[in-house]
N, C-alpha and C positions, 0 to 999 in steps of 0.2 A: 405144616404150620410151624413157625419158629417158636422157641421157648418164650420169647418176649410176647408174641401174639397170644400164646396160650395163657400167659400170666395176666395179660390185660383183659382177656375174655373172662377169666376168673374174677378179676377185680370188678369188671362191669356187672357181672351177675351178682356179686356180693353187694355192690352199691345199690343195685335195683332192689334187692331183697331188703336191705336195711332201710332205705327211704320209703319203700312200700309199707313196711311195718311201722315206721315212726312218724310219717307225714300223712295225716288224714284230715278230714274236714274239721273236726273239733280242734285239732292243733292249729290249723291255718286260721280258723275264726278267732281262737284265743290270742294268737299272735297279732292279728289285726286289731284286737281290742286292747292290746298293750301287755300281754303276758308272754314273756320270753320262754321258748320251749326248752326248758332245762334238761328234760329227759332226752330229747333229741341231741342236744349238744353233748351231753355226757356219753351217749352212745357213739357219737362221732369221734370224741377224744379217745375213748377206750379202744376204738378200732384203729387209731393212729391216722385219722383222715384229715386232721386240721392243720398239720404242718408237714406236708409231704416233701417239700424241697429243703427242709432244714436237716442237717446231719443228725444221726441218731444220738451221738454223744452230746448234742446240744438240746436234746429233748424232742427232736423231730422224728420223722419216719425214715429219713435217708433215701427218699424216693427220687423220681425224675419229674421233668416237666410233663411227660406223658401221663404220669400218675395224677398230677394236679389237674390236667385237662379232663381226665375221666371223672374225677371227683366233682369238679365244678360243673361239668356238663350234666352229670346225673342230678346234682342239686338243683340246677336250673330246670331240668325236665320235671322234677317232682315239686317245684315251687317251694323248696325247703326254706322256711323263714328264719334263717340264721346267717351270720356274716362269715361264710366260709372263704370267699375270695379275699375279703378284707383281712381276715386273720392270716391267711397265707402270705399276703403282701406285707403285713406288719411283722410277721415272724421272720420272713426273709430279710427285711430291712434291718431289724434288730440284730439278727445273727450276723449279717454282713459287716456290721460295724462293731461287733463284739459286745453288745449289750445283752443283758439277761432277758429271756423271753418268758413273760408270766404265763401261767396257765389260764385257761378260759378264753372266751371270745375277745378278739382284738379288733381295732380299727385303725385307720390312718387319717392324717390331716397334713396339709389341705388336700382337697380333691379337685379343686378348681384352679387352673393354672394362673389365673389373675389374682389369686389371694395369697397372702404372705404373713408369716408369723416371725417375730423378732426375738432373739435371745441376747441378753446383755448380762454382764457380770455384776454381782452384788458385792458390797463392801466386805461381807463376811466370808467370802470365798465361794459361794454358790452362784446361782444364776436366777434370772427372772425372765419369764416368758410373757410376751404381750402380743395382742392381736385378736382378730375375729375371723372365724372360718365358718362357712355355711355348707349345708347339705351333707354333713358328715354321716356316713352310713353307720347305723346302730350305735350312735354316740352315747346314748343313755344306758345301753346294755353292755358296753365294752368294759372289760376288766382293766384295760390299759390302752393307750393310744401310742402309736409310733408316729412322731411328728417331725416334719422337716422344718427347720427354722433358720433364718438368716442371722448370723453373728458377725461382729466386726472382723473376725479372722477367718471367715468362710462359713459354708453351709454345715449345719449340725443336725444330727438325729437326736431327738429328745424322747425319752420314755416318760409319758405322763400318766399318772395314776388317777383314778376317779376322785372328784372333790377338788375344791379350790378354784373352780372356774364356773362361770354361769352357763347354764344350758337352756336354750329355748327349743322346746320340742316341735318337730314338724314331721310330716310323712310324705312319701311319694304316692303316686296313684295306686300302687299295689298295697298300700298300708304299711310299708316298711319304714322304720325310723330313718329320718334324714334331718339331723338336728343342727342347730347353730350353737357353736361354742365360743365363748368370749373369755379370753385370758387377760387379766389385768394384774400385772406384777406377780404372776404365779411363781412361788419359790420352787426351784429345781435344784436337787443335790448334784454335786459333781459326778457321782457314779451313775447318774441318769442321762448323761450327755456324752456323745462321741462324735468325732468328725464323720461326715457323710462318706460312704464308700466312693472310691474313684468312679467317675462316670454316672453317679446317681445324683440327680437334681430333681426339681419339681416336674420338669418335662418328662424325665425318665420314669418317675413314679406314676405320672398321669398316663403314660403310654402303657405301662404294665397293668394299671387298673383297667384301661380300655381292653386289653387282650383278655384279662380275666372276665370282664363283663361280657365280652363277645362269646366266651365259652358257655356262660350261663344262658345267654340268649339262644345259642345253637341248640342247647338242650330243651329250652322252652318251645322253640320252633318245632322240634321233632315231636314232642308230646302233643302240641296243638294240631299238628298234621295227623297224628294217629287218631286223636279225638274226631277230627273232621272226616277222615276216610271212614271210620267206623260208623259215624252218624249217617253219612250219606248212604251206607249200605243197609242201615236199619230203618230210616225214615222213608215211608212210602207216600207217593202222590200219584193220582190217576192210575192206581193199581200196580205200581211197580216202584222199586227203590229209586230215590232221586239220584243216586250215584250212577244209574244207567242212562240218565239224560246226558246228551252230548255237551250241553252248555256247562253242566256241573262237572263232567269229566275234564273239560278243558280247564276249568278253574282249579281243580285238584291237581292237574298236571303242572300248572304254573306254580302252585304252592309247593309241590314236591321238588320242582326244579330250583326254586328259590331256597328251599331248605338245604338241598344238596350242595348248592353253590356256597351258601353261608358256612356250612359245616366244613367244606374243603378249605375255605379261606382261614377258618380258625385252626384247622390242622396245620396249615402252612406256618402260621404264626408260632404255634407251639413247637414245631420242628425247628424253627430258627432259634427259639428260646432254649431248646434242649442242646442245640449245637453251640450255644454260647456266642452267637454272632449278633449282628446288628438287627434288631427287630423293628426298627422305625418304619421301614417300608411295608413289610408284610403285616405288622401290627396295625398300621393305619388302614391298609386294605381290609383287614379282618373286621375292624369296627365299622367301617363305612359299608362294607358288603352285608354284614349281618343286620345293620340298621335298616338298610333298604329292604332286605328280606322280611324283617319284622313288620314293617309297615304294610307290605303287600300280603304277607302270610296271615297276619291277624285280621285284615279286612276280609280276605277270602273265607277264613274260618267262621267269622260271624255272618257273612252272607249265606254260607251253606247251612249253618245252624238256624238261621232266621231268628225269630223272637226267643226261642229256647236258649240260644247262646248268650243272651243278655240277662238271663235270670241268675240270681245267686245260687239257686238250687243246682244248676249245672256247673261242672268243674272247669269248663273252658276258660272262664274269666280269670282264674288263678294264674294261668299262663299268659293270656293276652294282656292283662293289666301290667304284668311284669315286663313284657316285651315293650309296651308303650312307655313304661317308666325307664327301663334300662337303656333304651336306644338314645336317650338324652344324657345319660350319666357317663362321665369320663369322655365327653365329647360326642356330639351327634354326628351323623354321617357327613353333614355339610362341613363340619369342623375338620374332619380327617380327609375329606376330599380336597379341601383347600390346602391342607398340609402336603398332600400328595402332589398337587399341582405345583406348589412352590418348589418342592424337591426336584420334580422332573424338569421344570423350567430352568432351575439353577444348574442342573447337570448338563443340559444341552441335548439337542436332537440325537447326536450320535451315541449318547449314553443310554437312551431310552430302552432300546431292545435288550442290551445286557442287563439293565436294571430289572426289566420286566421278567426276564427268563432266569434271573439269579446267577448269571455268568459274569457279572461285573467284578472287577478286582477289588 
């Protein structure tokens, strides 16, 4: 086993132990009732898990994309009610353009490609931010937002601190904050604005968000599969565990196959991210494939669990409600399947096989 593999095994074990200790039913129920899990977030920050891809000299952990994958996947597996992927994205964006990264949970805006914010100059030398963005993850709990805004001289990254904008609260099916933020002439200081990094625009940010969400979903699928296999071995009907019935075994095999395929698609996306290459193709595949697996996997999980799986007393719903919510965020599978189709059609038939196998120039 290589040193890298050993290090990542240690990281996975540490993550599982931390999330097992910090994420329990009272924490999850309190988060859905509106109480941010401060103790969980403090533990994650103290362990250096919130900014893995930011250099250590900039306040991050100086890790790799594979570290980020392990962290986000574990968070999804344990249904951790904190904005880990959003903080990673915001931290990366702020670091890439040279802006200071605040401590605490962060978020990004916009998260929908059709929405846009505008930045214009004030007479006094500062700027004003205008526009409306919806479904912002953890908007009410973020210590700051990394915002992409259109200015007359190009795309800008804006560090927005709480206050000064209107917030309309909303939640997704899993009870996670997805708020609407309205900016009306919000005053922004010059030190809070920087040109967007080369190659980073709304589409690129949306794609990275999709890849991060895919990793969360892969973790939630794995945990839901574990719950389902365990339940099938414990629940008896007609004198034997239901997991010994062929029909149930077939469904569990489908669930396992979907989970494995989704996990491998996510791995491929993070491998491309780590290599610094173009993640558009593999990122789109990851979100589309994980979304498809989420639909089939969650359905099988609830079929096997029966009525028990629909009760709040059973922990299954913490994962499946997130799968149903996350599959639509940063683009549902139909969105990314269409993007893949357009790219393949534009490249032409001869380019399809090299594109599919990763041997294209």
